[in-house]
C-alpha positions as CSV (number, residue, x, y, z in Angstrom):
1,M,-11.8,0.1,-25.1
2,S,-15.1,0.9,-23.1
3,K,-18.3,-0.8,-23.7
4,P,-21.0,1.4,-25.4
5,D,-23.1,1.4,-22.6
6,G,-20.6,1.9,-19.9
7,S,-19.2,-0.6,-17.3
8,V,-17.6,-1.0,-13.9
9,D,-14.3,-3.2,-14.4
10,L,-12.4,-5.2,-11.6
11,M,-9.1,-6.5,-12.3
12,S,-6.2,-7.7,-10.0
13,D,-2.6,-7.6,-10.2
14,G,-1.2,-9.4,-7.3
15,A,-2.8,-8.3,-3.9
16,V,-4.1,-4.9,-5.6
17,A,-7.2,-4.7,-7.2
18,T,-8.5,-2.1,-9.3
19,I,-12.0,-1.0,-10.0
20,T,-12.3,1.2,-13.0
21,I,-15.4,3.1,-14.0
22,N,-15.5,2.7,-17.6
23,N,-17.8,5.3,-19.4
24,P,-15.7,8.0,-20.8
25,A,-18.1,9.2,-23.3
26,K,-20.4,10.3,-20.3
27,R,-17.5,11.4,-18.1
28,N,-18.1,8.1,-16.2
29,S,-21.4,8.5,-15.3
30,F,-23.4,5.7,-13.9
31,N,-26.2,4.0,-15.4
32,S,-28.5,1.3,-13.6
33,A,-26.5,-1.6,-14.9
34,M,-23.1,0.0,-13.6
35,M,-24.5,0.7,-10.3
36,G,-24.8,-3.2,-10.0
37,Q,-21.6,-3.7,-11.4
38,L,-20.5,-1.4,-8.9
39,A,-21.9,-3.4,-5.9
40,A,-20.6,-6.6,-7.4
41,A,-17.2,-5.6,-7.7
42,G,-17.4,-4.6,-3.9
43,R,-18.5,-7.6,-3.0
44,S,-16.2,-9.7,-5.0
45,V,-13.4,-7.7,-3.6
46,Q,-14.4,-8.3,0.0
47,E,-14.7,-12.2,-0.2
48,N,-11.3,-12.5,-2.0
49,E,-8.9,-12.8,0.8
50,D,-6.0,-12.5,-1.4
51,I,-6.8,-8.8,-2.0
52,A,-4.9,-6.4,0.2
53,C,-5.7,-3.0,-1.4
54,V,-8.1,-1.2,-4.0
55,V,-7.7,1.4,-6.3
56,L,-10.5,3.2,-7.3
57,R,-10.6,5.1,-11.0
58,G,-12.0,6.4,-13.7
59,S,-11.1,6.0,-17.5
60,G,-10.6,8.6,-19.7
61,N,-10.5,12.3,-18.9
62,A,-12.5,12.2,-15.6
63,F,-13.0,10.5,-12.6
64,C,-16.6,10.3,-12.2
65,A,-19.7,12.7,-12.9
66,G,-22.3,10.6,-10.7
67,L,-25.7,9.3,-12.3
68,D,-26.1,9.4,-16.0
69,F,-28.5,12.3,-16.6
70,D,-30.7,10.2,-19.0
71,T,-30.7,7.3,-16.4
72,L,-31.7,10.0,-13.8
73,T,-34.9,11.5,-15.9
74,A,-35.9,8.3,-17.5
75,D,-39.0,8.0,-15.9
76,L,-39.6,11.3,-13.9
77,E,-43.6,10.7,-14.2
78,S,-43.1,8.1,-11.7
79,P,-43.2,9.7,-8.1
80,D,-40.7,6.9,-6.7
81,Y,-38.2,6.5,-9.4
82,F,-35.6,9.3,-8.4
83,A,-35.9,8.1,-4.8
84,D,-35.6,4.3,-5.8
85,L,-32.5,5.4,-8.1
86,D,-30.8,7.4,-5.6
87,S,-31.3,4.5,-2.9
88,R,-29.7,2.0,-5.5
89,F,-26.6,4.2,-6.2
90,T,-26.1,4.9,-2.5
91,E,-26.1,1.0,-1.8
92,A,-23.8,0.3,-4.6
93,I,-21.4,2.8,-3.1
94,G,-22.2,0.9,0.2
95,A,-20.8,-2.3,-1.1
96,L,-17.3,-0.1,-1.6
97,E,-17.5,1.3,1.8
98,R,-18.0,-2.4,3.4
99,V,-14.6,-3.8,1.9
100,A,-12.4,-4.2,4.7
101,V,-9.2,-3.5,3.1
102,P,-8.0,0.2,2.1
103,V,-9.5,1.7,-0.9
104,I,-7.7,4.5,-2.6
105,A,-9.5,6.9,-4.9
106,E,-7.1,8.3,-7.8
107,I,-9.2,11.5,-8.8
108,H,-8.2,13.1,-12.2
109,G,-10.6,15.5,-14.2
110,G,-14.3,16.0,-13.0
111,C,-15.4,14.6,-9.6
112,M,-18.8,15.9,-9.7
113,G,-22.3,15.2,-8.3
114,G,-22.6,11.5,-7.3
115,G,-19.0,11.2,-8.2
116,V,-18.0,13.1,-4.9
117,Q,-19.7,10.6,-2.9
118,L,-18.2,7.9,-4.6
119,A,-14.6,9.4,-4.0
120,M,-15.8,10.2,-0.3
121,A,-16.4,6.2,0.1
122,A,-12.7,5.5,-0.4
123,D,-10.2,5.6,2.6
124,I,-7.5,8.0,0.7
125,R,-8.2,10.5,-1.9
126,I,-5.2,11.2,-4.3
127,A,-6.1,13.7,-6.9
128,A,-4.1,15.3,-9.9
129,V,-3.8,18.8,-10.3
130,S,-6.4,18.7,-13.2
131,A,-9.2,17.6,-10.7
132,R,-12.2,19.4,-10.4
133,L,-14.9,18.7,-7.4
134,G,-18.3,20.2,-7.5
135,I,-21.9,19.2,-6.5
136,P,-24.5,20.7,-8.9
137,A,-27.6,19.2,-6.8
138,A,-29.2,22.5,-5.7
139,R,-29.5,23.6,-9.5
140,F,-31.9,20.9,-10.2
141,G,-33.9,21.0,-6.8
142,I,-32.0,17.7,-5.3
143,V,-30.9,17.3,-2.1
144,Y,-27.6,15.2,-1.8
145,P,-27.8,11.7,-0.1
146,L,-27.5,12.0,3.4
147,P,-24.4,9.7,3.4
148,G,-22.6,11.7,1.0
149,L,-23.3,14.9,3.3
150,Q,-21.9,13.2,6.5
151,A,-18.9,12.5,4.7
152,L,-18.0,15.5,3.5
153,T,-19.1,17.3,6.8
154,R,-16.9,14.8,8.7
155,L,-14.0,15.6,6.5
156,G,-14.1,19.6,5.5
157,G,-16.9,20.9,8.2
158,G,-20.5,22.1,7.7
159,A,-19.8,25.6,6.3
160,A,-17.7,24.5,3.5
161,V,-20.2,21.8,2.2
162,K,-23.0,24.6,2.5
163,H,-20.7,26.7,0.2
164,L,-20.1,24.2,-2.0
165,L,-23.7,23.2,-2.3
166,W,-25.3,26.6,-2.5
167,S,-22.4,28.1,-5.0
168,G,-22.9,25.0,-7.3
169,E,-19.4,26.1,-8.5
170,P,-16.5,23.1,-8.7
171,I,-13.4,24.1,-6.8
172,D,-10.1,23.1,-7.8
173,A,-7.9,20.1,-6.6
174,M,-5.7,22.7,-4.2
175,E,-8.6,23.7,-2.4
176,A,-10.4,20.5,-2.1
177,Q,-7.1,19.4,-0.3
178,R,-7.0,22.8,2.1
179,I,-10.8,21.8,2.7
180,G,-9.8,18.4,3.8
181,W,-11.7,16.3,0.8
182,F,-8.5,15.3,-1.1
183,D,-5.5,14.0,0.9
184,S,-2.7,14.6,-1.6
185,V,-2.4,16.1,-4.9
186,Q,0.1,15.2,-7.3
187,D,1.2,16.1,-10.9
188,D,-1.1,14.5,-13.6
189,A,1.6,12.8,-15.0
190,N,2.6,11.1,-11.5
191,V,-0.5,10.4,-9.8
192,G,-1.1,7.1,-11.6
193,G,2.6,6.0,-10.7
194,Y,2.2,7.3,-6.9
195,V,-1.2,5.7,-6.2
196,A,0.5,2.4,-7.4
197,A,3.5,2.9,-5.5
198,L,1.3,3.8,-2.6
199,A,-1.2,0.7,-2.9
200,S,2.0,-1.8,-3.4
201,Q,3.3,-0.7,-0.1
202,I,0.3,-1.2,1.7
203,A,-0.2,-4.6,-0.2
204,S,3.3,-5.8,1.4
205,Y,2.2,-5.1,5.1
206,P,0.4,-8.1,6.8
207,G,-3.4,-8.0,5.8
208,E,-4.6,-8.3,9.4
209,T,-2.8,-5.4,10.4
210,V,-4.1,-3.3,7.6
211,K,-7.7,-4.3,8.2
212,A,-7.3,-3.9,12.0
213,Y,-6.2,-0.2,11.4
214,K,-8.9,0.5,9.0
215,S,-11.9,-1.2,11.4
216,I,-10.1,0.7,14.3
217,L,-9.8,4.4,12.6
218,D,-13.4,4.0,11.6
219,G,-14.5,3.3,14.7
220,L,-12.9,6.1,16.5
221,A,-14.3,7.9,13.5
222,G,-17.6,6.9,14.4
223,A,-17.5,7.5,18.3
224,V,-17.3,3.6,19.0
225,P,-15.9,3.1,22.2
226,M,-12.2,2.1,22.6
227,D,-13.1,-0.7,24.6
228,D,-14.9,-2.4,21.5
229,L,-12.2,-2.1,19.2
230,A,-9.3,-3.2,21.5
231,P,-10.1,-6.8,20.5
232,A,-9.2,-5.9,16.9
233,R,-5.9,-4.5,17.9
234,D,-4.8,-7.3,20.1
235,R,-6.0,-10.0,17.7
236,A,-3.6,-8.3,14.9
237,N,-0.9,-7.8,17.2
238,R,-0.7,-11.5,17.7
239,I,-0.2,-12.6,14.3
240,P,2.8,-15.1,13.5
241,Q,3.7,-12.3,10.8
242,L,4.3,-9.7,13.5
243,T,6.9,-12.0,15.3
244,A,8.5,-13.1,12.3
245,R,8.9,-9.7,11.0
246,L,10.4,-8.3,14.2
247,R,12.8,-11.2,14.8
248,A,14.4,-10.9,11.0
249,V,15.0,-7.0,12.1
250,R,16.6,-8.2,15.2
251,D,18.9,-10.6,13.6
252,K,19.4,-8.3,10.9
253,R,20.8,-5.7,13.6
254,K,23.0,-8.2,15.0
255,S,24.6,-9.7,12.2
């Protein structure tokens, strides 16, 4: 049951945490309170060493429609209101981006406006066939946040982003996968199970190994020199779990 004004809910099941955007009456759009809750959820997950994977999802029939329109237009007379709101939303998403463990976005229904920026903050985006991705910002004269544009361009290329923004029309899940914005598309009935199985598999690996992969791959994507990333690999490859797992496989092969 969602709260009347919407909420961002964090729950844990073993080593897997789930962050749910819970405002289905408004297609899971964000108000000011929800921005703070998203930031708090990101910090909480980051501080919890028992969490090995995070699932990000929306309740009801949509993933996220971005900023709530009533919140977006609450104080248009103030010249700084929109810029402040935009900054707070981007910072809340930034708390999710700083999580050291993998984040999987489970996307169904509408993924619109700021919801696209939220989805791009995840490491992997698994979409239902029903998913639609769109950014109607240009229709209102809004220039989309730079971190969101950077992520979209990195994954799909500048021409695809221009077409998405200038057409203002949403694209379906298969097209978003072809471009590179969705990583996998599953039947609506199966997407939740697929994401749960993937999260469980990731959580079964040694935590230092998973964290090292995330930091190294993000570093490589950001053009960080390999010499600067090598220590993370070296540390991960010295953990006791690695030796124990290899020994177990060796012993099993000998038996």
